[in-house]
N, C-alpha and C positions, 0 to 999 in steps of 0.2 A: 649506386643503385638502390641501396636500401633507403637512403634518405629521400630519393626521388619517389620511391613507392609510398612512403609514409606521407609526403607532401600531397600526392595525388589522392590518397585515401582521405586525408583531412579535408581537402577541397571538395571531394565527392560528398562528404557527410554534410556540408553546408550548415544550415541552421541546426546545430546538433543540440541534444539534451531535451528535445520535445517529448513530452508524455501526455497522452490523452486519457482521462479517466471518465468513465461512463457509468452512470447510475443504473442499476440493474432493475429494481422493482418498478412497477407502475400501477396506477389505479384505474386502468381502462376498463370499460364496461365489458369488453369482448375477452378479457383475461380470466379464464376459468379459475385460476388460483385465488381470485378475488372474491369467490363465492363459496359459502360454507358447504354447498353440495358438490363442489369440484367441477361445475359445468355452468356454461352461460344460461341465464333464465330463458325458459320456454314461454311461448305465448300464453299458456294456461297458468303459469306460476304467479303467486302473489309475491312481489318483489319488496324486500324490507331494507331500508336504509335507517341506521340508528340516528334518531333525531338529534341526538346530543353530540354527534361527532362531525366536525368539520371535514369536508371532502370536496376534491376536484375530480370529476370524472370525464374522461375523453370517450366519446362515442364514435366508432368508426363506420357503422352501418345502420340500416333502419331496423326497428324492432316493433313487433306487435305486443301489446300489453293487455293484461286483464286487470291488474291492480298494482299500484306502486306507492309505498309510503316514502316521503321525501325527507331529507335532513333539514333541520331548521336553518343551518348556514352551510351552503354548498352550491355547486354549479355543475352543469353539464355543458361540456364543450363539444359542439357537433362538428364532425368532419364532413367533407364533401358528400352529399347524398344521404347523410345520417339523420335520424330522427325517431320519434315514437309515434305509433298509431294504435287505435283501439283494436283489440282482437275481434274479428268478425265471426268467430266460431268454425272457421274452416279447418280442415285436417292438416296438422303439422306432424310430420314423422318424428317419433321420439317424444312427443308432448302430449301423450294421450291422457295422462292423469294430472290433476291439479296439486300442487304442493307450495309450501312456503320456502323461499330462498332468500338468505341474508347476505348483504355485502359486507365482506370482512377486510376489505382492502385499506380501510381507513386507520389501520393499526399504526402505533407510534414507532416510526422507523428513524434511526439515528444517522446523521451525516457522518459520524465517527465510527460507524460500524464497518470494519474492513471487508466483511463478507458481502456487502451490498454494492461493491465497485469492481469494475474490470478495467484493466489499464494496458495500453499498447503505445508503441513509439510512433505509430502513424495512423491516420484515419482508415487507411487501407487494411492494416493489420487488425484494427478494431472491428472492421466489417467481416474480415475473414476469421475472426476468433483467435487470432495469434497473439495471446495476452503475455505480459511479462510477469516474472516472479519477483516478489519484493517482500521485505520485512514488514511486519504488521503496520508500523507507523506510516510506511510508505505506500500502503495499499489504499489509504484514503487520500484525498487531494493534498498535494504539497504546494508550497508557495509559488512555484513557477509552472504549475500544470495547467492544462486546458481542460475545462469541465464541460461534460456533455450530458444533457437530459434529451433523450431521443426525440426527434420530431414525431408528432401525432401520438404522443403519450401524455398522460396526466400523472401526477405524483403528489406525495405529501412526505416531508422530511423535517425532522427536528434539527435545527442548526445551533443549538446551545453549545457554547464553547468556553473553555477556560481563558481564552485570550480575548483581548478587546476587538480584534479583527481576525477574521478567517481570510487568509491571503491565498490568491492563485492568479494565474495570468489572464484567463478569459473564462467566460461561461455561455454555453448555448442552451436556450430554453425554447422548446417548441419551434425550433428552426430559426430563432433569432439569436445572433451572437452578440454578446456585450464585451467590449474591450475598455470602456471608461466608466469611472465610478459614477459620474453624473447620470449617464443613461441607465445604469443599473439601478441607481437609487430611485430614479423616477419609476422604473418598472416595479420595484419592491413596494411602492406605495398603492399599486393596483390591487383590486379585490382578488384577482386570480393569483397574484404572487402571495398574498396573505393566506390563501388556502394551500398553496404549494409549500411554503416555508413557514415553520412555526418555531418558537423558542427564542432564547436570548442570544442572538448571534448577528454579526454584522459583516458583510462581504467588503473586501478591498482588493481591487485589481491592480496587478503590476503592469500588465500589457507588455511584458518583456521576458526574454529568456534569461536563464541563469547567466550573469555577466562574467563568471570565472570558468576558465577552461578546465580548472581542476574539479569543477562541479560545486553545487551548493547543497547545504544541508536541507532536508525535507521541511523542517520547521514545525513539526507536530509534537515535539517533546513535551510541551506543556499540557497536552491533552492525552499523554500516554495512558494514564489510568482510565480515562474515559473510553479510549480506544479498546483497551484490554477488557474492561468491563462488558462492553458490547460484544466483543468476540467470544469471551468466555460464557456468555449466556447460552451459547450454542452448544457448549460442552458440559452443561450442568455446573457452571461457575467454577470449574477447575480445568487445568491443562490436560490434555490427553497424555498418558504415560509415555515418555521416550523410551524406546526399546534398546537403547545402547548404554554403556557404562559411562558414568560421569558426562551427561549430555551438555551441550554448549548453549550459551545464551547470547545471541547476536544483539548488538546495540540496536534498539527500536523494535525488538520483538517482544511478544508477550509470554511466549512458552519456549522451553528449552528444545533443541533440535539434535538430531544425529546427523553427522556429516563432516564439514570442514569450514573453518573461517580463516581467511588470509587477511592480515592487517598490513596496510602499506603506509610508510612515511614517504613523502614526496617532496620534490623541489618545484621551483617556479615553472620548470618546462613541462610538468606533467599534465597531460590531457585526458580526462576521464573518458570521453567518447572515443577517442583514438585507442585507448587501452582496452575499453569494452569490446570494441571491434576486433582487436588483437586476439582476446580470449575466444570470442565467439568463432572467428574464422579459423584460428589455429587449433582449437581444442573441442569446443561444444559442438560445432557442426559436423564433426567426424561421426560416421555411422556408429563407430564403436562405443561412443559417448552418449548415445540416445538414452534418455531417462534421467540424465543429470541436469538439474536446474541451477541457475546462477543469479544472484542478486548482487550488484556493485553499486555502491553509493559513498558519498562523503558523510561521515558521522562525527559527532562530538564525543570524545571518550577521555575520561580521566587517565592520566599517566601516573604510574607509580614508581617508587624507587625500589627496584628489585622485586616488583610485584607485592610489596608489603606497605610501604609508607606512601601517602599521597604526595605527589611531586607537583603536578600541574595538570592542566587539560589542554587538548589539542585536537585539531581536526585530522582525521585519518580516513583513508580509503578502506572500506570494509567489503571483502568479497566473501559471500555466503554460498556454499555449495551443498545441495542435497540430492539424493537420488531415490529411486522407487524400489530399491531392494528391501528385503524384509528378513526377520530372524537374525542369525549370526552374521549375515551379509549386510545388514542395515549400515548405510553409510560408507561401505567399502569402495564403491564406485566413485563417489564424491571425493573420497580420500585420495584415490589414485589420480584423478584429475587434478586435484589440488597440488599433489606432489609433482605432477608434470608442469604445472604453472610455476611452482617454486623453482624448478630446474631452469625453466625458460627465463625467470627473473634473474637467476645467477648469471645467465649468459647475456641477456638483452635488456636487463632492468634499467641500467644506467642510461641507455639511449631513450628510454621513456620518461626519464625523470624520477625513477623510484630510487630512494635513498636507503631504506631499510625495509625488512619485511619479517613477518613471523607467521607461523601456521599452528592452529590448533585443530585436532581431528577427534571425533568420537564415533566409534562404530559398534556394532553388535559384539565385538570381541575386545576392544581396547580403547584407551584415550591416550593421546600423546600431544606434545607441543615442541616446536622448534622454532628458531629464529635464524635470520640471515641478514647480512649487511651490518656495517658499523661495529665490528667486533671490538675495536678499541674502546668504544663507549662502554660496552659490558664489562671488559676487563678493568676499566677505570672505575666503574661503579662498585665493583667488587672490592678493589683496593681501598676506595673511599669508605665503604662500609666497615672494613677492618680497622682503618685509622680511627673512624668514630668510636668503635667498640673499645679500642685501646685507650682513647682519650677518656672515655667514660669510666673505664676500669681504673685509670690513673687517678682521676678526680675522686673516685669512691675510696681508693686507698689512702689519698691525701686527707680526706675528711675523717677517715677512721683514725689515722695517725694523730691528728690535732685533738681528737676527742680523749686520748689517753692521758 
């Protein structure tokens, strides 16, 4: 019966692993945040665009103007019924006095700024504002994500990258979706695209989902420093102080956290989407666990010999849990959920393809770590280390004896 349930759930998931990432800012004329006075220009205002800043501006409606200075390199994209007309001197409520107002929306925004994206596992969730929680590297587009720039919006973004190509599955720009490199490359040569995208970066589309049921790494590790630099600008170029003892550093994150990290080693039978839904439905959807956030992904993490000597590197499944508690209670709710998941792994982990697991927690009152699974490996490692130490000690004694 349990196997049947898992089979039905897996079939229900269908095309699993979909993540949609949507660019948040825009350079629309009607966006009050794009103007230095915090409001859309009145008919009596003198409108100033910096002549030396390239910009693309979408105009959604009609506007009366008194005076407007234009950029040397820019464009206005008119929506249905939109346009500009000369102010006829008639009364406009709230526009009694003339003033100068400057467009500030042409600022240099970075593709790799994690604060400028929102992500969801479906277009419906994106529309509803049901966003997913991720580590910092995964907050920006990953190699199998679908990228969305909202219809009827203009934008400008710097796509400079440390990699030769910026990979993702597809991209939607002003309502047009691109799934092939040829079509996108043709669009990128247009004057509009050159105003929307700046910097040294090249897009490459995969037009496919992650081919491995155990998941795929995000692919942003090479731009980790760029991501963190953009993020930390919002915090005065330093990480916010974590309020727990010995905070944790998840793989792919820029700053330390309070909460819990579960690391899983897996077999060929592991399905990350199936297991994600196991955690969501069994633990996180419970009313008592409201306020706990989870990020689960495949990451590349160096493995060490007893946590000291570098041994190798491998792909692991990382589960990051954080909560909204503060003070001495910081991270305690996430810790409890993590322990419940660990108990569930002990009972059901093998059926999901989990080979070994470990848990680290950091809360407002303590830090701890524990592991599960493959105990013989740990014992063998301890014995191996003792043998190595004895051999080294023996060699040392031998060299000492020969020198006498």
